[in-house]
C-alpha positions as CSV (number, residue, x, y, z in Angstrom):
1,M,-8.8,-13.7,18.6
2,K,-11.7,-12.4,16.4
3,I,-10.5,-10.2,13.5
4,L,-12.3,-8.0,11.0
5,L,-10.4,-7.3,7.8
6,V,-11.6,-4.3,5.8
7,G,-11.1,-4.3,2.0
8,S,-11.7,-6.4,-1.1
9,G,-8.5,-6.6,-3.2
10,G,-5.6,-8.9,-3.8
11,R,-3.8,-7.3,-0.9
12,E,-6.6,-8.2,1.5
13,H,-6.8,-11.7,0.1
14,A,-3.1,-12.2,1.0
15,L,-3.5,-10.5,4.4
16,G,-6.5,-12.7,5.1
17,L,-4.6,-15.9,4.3
18,G,-1.8,-14.7,6.6
19,L,-4.2,-13.9,9.4
20,H,-6.2,-17.1,9.0
21,A,-3.0,-19.2,9.2
22,D,-2.1,-17.8,12.7
23,P,-3.5,-20.2,15.4
24,E,-4.3,-17.1,17.5
25,C,-6.9,-16.1,14.9
26,T,-10.1,-18.1,15.9
27,E,-12.6,-16.2,13.8
28,L,-12.0,-14.1,10.6
29,H,-14.4,-11.7,9.0
30,A,-13.9,-9.6,5.9
31,A,-15.8,-6.6,4.7
32,P,-16.7,-6.5,1.9
33,G,-14.2,-9.2,1.0
34,N,-14.2,-11.1,-2.3
35,P,-15.0,-14.6,-3.6
36,G,-11.4,-15.7,-2.8
37,I,-11.5,-14.4,0.7
38,A,-14.9,-16.1,1.2
39,A,-13.2,-19.5,1.0
40,F,-11.8,-19.0,4.6
41,A,-13.5,-16.0,6.1
42,T,-17.1,-14.7,6.6
43,C,-17.7,-11.8,4.2
44,H,-20.1,-8.9,5.0
45,P,-21.3,-6.3,2.5
46,L,-19.8,-2.9,3.4
47,D,-19.0,0.5,1.9
48,V,-15.4,1.0,3.1
49,S,-15.8,4.8,3.0
50,D,-18.6,4.6,5.6
51,N,-16.8,4.9,9.0
52,G,-20.0,4.4,10.9
53,A,-20.8,1.2,9.1
54,I,-17.3,-0.1,9.8
55,V,-17.6,0.6,13.6
56,N,-21.1,-0.9,13.8
57,L,-20.0,-4.1,12.1
58,A,-16.9,-4.4,14.3
59,Q,-19.1,-3.9,17.4
60,D,-21.7,-6.3,16.2
61,L,-19.1,-9.0,15.6
62,D,-17.3,-8.2,18.9
63,V,-13.9,-8.4,17.3
64,D,-10.6,-8.0,19.1
65,L,-8.8,-6.4,16.1
66,V,-9.7,-4.6,12.9
67,V,-7.1,-4.6,10.1
68,I,-7.7,-1.9,7.5
69,G,-6.3,-2.7,4.0
70,P,-7.1,0.2,1.6
71,E,-6.0,3.8,1.9
72,V,-9.4,5.5,1.4
73,P,-10.9,4.5,4.9
74,L,-7.6,5.4,6.5
75,V,-7.4,8.8,5.0
76,N,-11.1,9.2,5.9
77,G,-10.4,8.6,9.6
78,A,-11.9,5.1,10.0
79,A,-9.1,4.1,12.5
80,D,-10.0,7.2,14.7
81,V,-13.6,6.2,14.9
82,L,-12.8,2.6,15.8
83,R,-10.3,3.6,18.5
84,A,-12.8,6.1,19.9
85,A,-15.2,3.1,20.3
86,G,-12.5,1.2,22.2
87,I,-11.6,-1.2,19.3
88,S,-8.0,-2.1,18.6
89,V,-7.1,-1.3,15.0
90,F,-4.1,-1.9,12.8
91,G,-4.1,1.3,10.7
92,P,-3.0,4.9,11.2
93,S,-5.2,7.8,12.3
94,K,-6.5,10.3,9.7
95,A,-3.7,12.7,10.8
96,A,-1.0,10.1,10.4
97,A,-2.5,8.7,7.1
98,A,-2.0,12.2,5.6
99,L,1.5,10.9,4.8
100,E,-0.2,9.2,1.9
101,G,-3.2,11.6,1.6
102,S,-1.0,14.6,0.8
103,K,2.4,14.5,-0.9
104,N,3.1,18.0,0.3
105,F,2.5,17.0,3.9
106,A,4.8,14.0,3.5
107,K,7.5,16.4,2.2
108,E,7.1,18.7,5.2
109,V,7.4,15.8,7.7
110,M,10.5,14.4,5.8
111,A,12.1,17.8,6.0
112,D,11.5,18.0,9.8
113,A,12.7,14.4,10.3
114,G,15.8,14.8,8.1
115,V,14.7,12.0,5.8
116,P,16.4,12.2,2.3
117,T,14.0,12.8,-0.6
118,A,13.9,14.6,-4.0
119,H,13.8,18.4,-4.2
120,S,10.3,19.6,-5.0
121,F,7.9,22.4,-5.5
122,T,4.2,22.3,-4.5
123,C,2.1,24.1,-7.1
124,S,-1.5,25.2,-7.5
125,T,-1.4,27.7,-10.4
126,K,-0.3,27.4,-14.0
127,E,2.5,29.9,-13.5
128,E,3.9,28.0,-10.5
129,I,3.7,24.7,-12.5
130,E,5.5,26.0,-15.5
131,K,8.2,27.6,-13.4
132,A,8.7,24.3,-11.5
133,L,8.8,22.2,-14.7
134,D,11.4,24.5,-16.2
135,A,13.5,24.5,-13.0
136,F,13.9,20.7,-13.0
137,G,13.8,20.0,-16.8
138,A,13.1,16.6,-18.3
139,P,12.3,13.9,-17.3
140,Y,9.4,15.7,-15.6
141,V,7.9,14.1,-12.4
142,V,4.4,15.4,-11.6
143,K,2.4,14.0,-8.6
144,D,-1.2,14.7,-7.7
145,D,-1.0,15.9,-4.1
146,G,-4.0,13.8,-3.1
147,L,-5.0,10.1,-3.4
148,A,-5.2,8.8,-7.0
149,A,-5.2,4.9,-6.5
150,G,-1.5,4.7,-7.6
151,K,-2.2,6.5,-10.9
152,G,-1.6,10.1,-9.9
153,V,2.1,10.2,-10.9
154,V,3.3,11.1,-14.4
155,V,7.0,10.7,-15.3
156,T,7.6,11.9,-18.9
157,R,10.0,13.8,-21.1
158,D,7.1,15.5,-22.8
159,R,6.6,18.9,-21.2
160,Q,3.1,19.3,-22.6
161,E,2.0,15.9,-21.1
162,A,3.5,16.9,-17.8
163,L,1.7,20.3,-17.9
164,E,-1.6,18.8,-18.8
165,H,-1.5,16.3,-16.0
166,A,-0.5,19.0,-13.5
167,L,-3.4,21.3,-14.6
168,A,-5.9,18.4,-14.2
169,C,-5.0,18.2,-10.5
170,K,-6.1,20.7,-7.8
171,R,-2.6,20.8,-6.4
172,V,0.6,19.0,-7.5
173,V,4.0,18.3,-6.3
174,I,6.7,18.6,-9.0
175,E,10.1,17.2,-8.2
176,E,13.5,16.3,-9.5
177,F,13.8,12.9,-11.2
178,L,15.5,10.3,-9.1
179,N,17.7,8.0,-11.2
180,G,18.1,4.5,-9.8
181,P,16.2,1.3,-9.1
182,E,13.0,1.6,-7.1
183,V,12.3,-0.5,-4.0
184,S,9.3,-0.9,-1.7
185,L,10.2,-1.3,2.0
186,F,7.5,-1.6,4.6
187,G,7.7,-0.9,8.3
188,I,5.2,-2.2,10.9
189,S,4.8,0.5,13.6
190,D,3.1,0.7,17.0
191,G,3.6,4.5,17.1
192,K,7.0,4.3,18.8
193,T,8.7,1.1,17.6
194,V,8.9,0.3,13.9
195,I,10.1,-3.1,12.4
196,A,11.3,-3.2,8.8
197,M,10.1,-6.0,6.5
198,Q,12.3,-7.4,3.8
199,P,12.3,-5.3,0.6
200,A,10.3,-5.9,-2.6
201,Q,10.2,-4.4,-6.0
202,D,7.0,-3.7,-7.9
203,F,6.4,-2.7,-11.5
204,K,4.0,0.2,-12.1
205,R,3.8,0.5,-15.9
206,A,0.8,-1.2,-17.6
207,H,2.6,-2.7,-20.6
208,E,5.6,-4.8,-21.5
209,N,9.2,-3.5,-21.2
210,D,8.2,-0.9,-18.6
211,S,5.9,1.0,-21.1
212,G,2.5,2.5,-20.9
213,P,0.7,4.5,-18.2
214,N,1.3,4.1,-14.4
215,T,-1.0,1.7,-12.6
216,G,-1.5,0.5,-9.0
217,G,1.1,-2.2,-9.8
218,M,1.3,-5.0,-12.3
219,G,3.8,-7.3,-10.6
220,A,6.3,-7.7,-7.8
221,Y,9.0,-9.9,-6.4
222,S,11.0,-10.4,-3.2
223,P,13.7,-10.6,-1.9
224,L,16.0,-8.5,-3.9
225,P,19.4,-10.2,-4.3
226,W,20.9,-7.2,-6.1
227,A,20.0,-4.7,-3.4
228,P,22.6,-3.5,-0.9
229,S,23.1,-6.1,1.9
230,D,22.3,-3.4,4.5
231,I,19.2,-2.0,2.9
232,I,16.9,-3.0,5.7
233,E,19.1,-1.6,8.5
234,D,19.9,1.5,6.5
235,T,16.3,2.3,5.7
236,H,15.2,1.6,9.2
237,K,17.8,4.0,10.6
238,K,17.5,6.8,8.0
239,V,13.9,6.6,7.0
240,L,11.4,4.5,9.0
241,A,12.6,5.3,12.6
242,P,13.0,9.1,12.0
243,M,9.5,9.3,10.4
244,V,7.8,7.4,13.2
245,A,9.7,9.5,15.8
246,E,8.7,12.7,14.0
247,M,5.0,11.7,13.8
248,A,5.0,10.8,17.5
249,A,6.6,14.2,18.3
250,R,3.8,15.9,16.4
251,G,1.3,14.2,18.6
252,T,0.0,12.0,15.8
253,P,1.7,8.6,16.3
254,F,1.7,6.4,13.3
255,V,0.2,3.0,14.2
256,G,0.0,0.7,11.2
257,L,2.0,-0.1,8.0
258,L,4.4,2.7,6.8
259,Y,5.3,2.0,3.2
260,A,8.5,3.7,2.0
261,G,8.9,3.9,-1.8
262,L,12.6,4.3,-2.3
263,A,15.0,5.2,-5.1
264,L,18.5,3.8,-4.8
265,T,20.5,6.6,-6.4
266,D,24.2,7.2,-6.9
267,H,23.9,9.7,-4.0
268,G,22.3,7.2,-1.6
269,T,18.7,6.2,-0.8
270,R,16.0,8.8,-1.4
271,V,12.3,8.5,-0.5
272,I,10.0,8.8,-3.5
273,E,6.8,8.5,-1.5
274,F,5.1,7.2,1.6
275,N,1.9,5.2,1.8
276,A,0.0,4.4,4.9
277,R,-0.9,0.8,4.2
278,F,0.4,-2.4,2.7
279,G,1.3,-2.1,-1.0
280,D,-0.6,-4.0,-3.7
281,P,0.9,-6.2,-5.2
282,E,4.0,-6.3,-2.9
283,T,1.8,-7.8,-0.1
284,Q,1.1,-10.8,-2.3
285,V,4.8,-11.7,-2.3
286,L,5.7,-10.6,1.2
287,I,3.0,-12.4,3.2
288,P,3.6,-15.8,1.7
289,L,7.3,-15.5,2.7
290,L,6.7,-14.3,6.3
291,K,7.1,-17.0,8.9
292,T,6.2,-14.7,11.9
293,P,2.5,-15.3,12.8
294,L,0.7,-12.3,11.2
295,A,-2.4,-11.9,13.4
296,T,-0.2,-11.8,16.6
297,L,2.2,-9.4,14.9
298,L,-0.5,-6.9,13.8
299,Y,-2.3,-7.1,17.2
300,K,1.0,-6.3,19.0
301,A,1.4,-3.2,16.7
302,A,-2.2,-2.2,17.3
303,T,-1.8,-2.4,21.1
304,R,1.5,-0.6,21.2
305,N,3.5,-3.6,22.1
306,L,6.1,-4.2,19.4
307,E,9.2,-3.7,21.4
308,G,11.6,-6.7,21.2
309,V,9.6,-8.3,18.3
310,T,11.7,-9.6,15.4
311,L,10.5,-11.0,12.0
312,E,11.3,-14.4,10.6
313,W,11.3,-15.1,6.9
314,K,11.3,-18.3,4.7
315,N,14.5,-18.8,2.8
316,Q,12.6,-18.6,-0.5
317,S,11.7,-16.2,-3.2
318,A,8.3,-15.1,-4.5
319,V,7.1,-13.5,-7.8
320,T,3.6,-12.2,-8.5
321,V,2.0,-11.2,-11.7
322,V,-1.3,-9.2,-12.0
323,L,-3.9,-10.3,-14.5
324,A,-5.8,-7.1,-15.5
325,A,-8.9,-6.4,-17.5
326,Q,-8.5,-5.3,-21.1
327,G,-8.2,-1.5,-21.1
328,Y,-6.8,-1.1,-17.6
329,P,-5.9,1.4,-16.2
330,T,-7.8,4.0,-18.2
331,A,-11.0,2.1,-19.2
332,P,-11.1,-1.5,-17.9
333,Q,-13.7,-3.8,-19.4
334,T,-15.5,-5.6,-16.7
335,G,-18.1,-8.5,-16.7
336,G,-16.0,-11.1,-18.4
337,V,-16.4,-14.7,-17.1
338,I,-13.4,-16.1,-15.4
339,G,-12.8,-19.8,-16.1
340,E,-11.6,-22.5,-13.7
341,F,-8.2,-22.1,-12.1
342,P,-5.6,-24.7,-12.8
343,T,-4.0,-26.3,-9.8
344,I,-0.2,-25.6,-9.9
345,E,2.1,-26.6,-7.1
346,E,3.5,-23.8,-5.0
347,T,1.3,-21.2,-6.7
348,M,-1.3,-19.0,-5.1
349,I,-4.1,-17.2,-6.8
350,F,-5.3,-14.0,-5.1
351,H,-8.6,-12.5,-6.0
352,A,-8.8,-8.7,-6.6
353,G,-11.4,-7.4,-9.0
354,T,-13.7,-10.4,-8.9
355,S,-17.4,-11.0,-8.0
356,E,-20.0,-13.6,-8.5
357,N,-23.3,-13.5,-10.4
358,E,-25.6,-15.8,-12.4
359,K,-22.7,-16.4,-14.9
360,G,-20.3,-17.5,-12.2
361,L,-17.1,-15.7,-11.3
362,V,-16.6,-12.5,-13.3
363,A,-14.2,-9.7,-13.6
364,S,-15.4,-6.6,-11.7
365,G,-12.4,-4.4,-11.5
366,G,-9.3,-3.3,-13.4
367,R,-6.8,-5.6,-11.6
368,V,-8.6,-8.9,-11.5
369,L,-6.3,-11.6,-10.1
370,T,-2.8,-11.9,-8.8
371,V,-0.8,-15.1,-9.3
372,T,2.1,-15.7,-6.9
373,G,4.7,-18.5,-7.2
């Protein structure tokens, strides 16, 4: 099987290793990839927001499967264009990816599917925003309705900070604060069948002791020994399966990775958000623990053939830590030279914001490396 992996981050490095390890994967390409992925795949320059370029590359390479990592091409409809060209793709359509592209849309689907979530108001004027903030009180939860690279959510007790963030967005979802530990639980879906992966927990704040601004994620671990023993079955029954069924009923089946961000509250599990792709950095702990061959699994999802498939996991734990550039997430300093990596047993280093120039390997993004052990 020839596979094209779209993306360039630590998530894609982890996915690439998983795909490459499956004997069914005979040829692996990545676009644009990164220096870490280039060690085991052929990388091609590509603008991931250019749907035409993605399709042309997939056709030129005559691949059997395209796996789309980041949210931007999904929300832009890359999967639709690939499917229209007769290419199997693991990744939801533009209509289905709106679960991540619009917080308000996700709330509407959850309401119709009977999926438990926080009470909320969708606001687009200052008057609506202030009314919603006062209705819920502190701590205030303000979410940009659209994509914001994991940095569009502000949780604060400072009403002025909440108001300023809301006014900086075109449209916002303001909701009640959900008190309880947060969990990431992914479902692999073929549009009708969805299989739950084991849970992970990620850490969003930039600084020590859960302080600082929200980021795309600074670390993660899996499994979660403290979580309820039935969390996978319960989330599948109450969250993943109803959402997949509702999207199918709407005529927009969800084929790809449905990421449920959950809060385990005193009143039960509540959905904080949905994403339409693998989480970063949760993927960097989940893929190393997955025994089920990844390329075969994602191909079955892409070709609507998941029924009867079960997942196997290693009886191990994994922890990942993100190495970020100084100033991340607000003003990361790029261009710094990255030295040689030490060789540490049972440790994996995933490239994220890296590139190569005349100086060697350099930092080119906010989150630079992810180290998993």
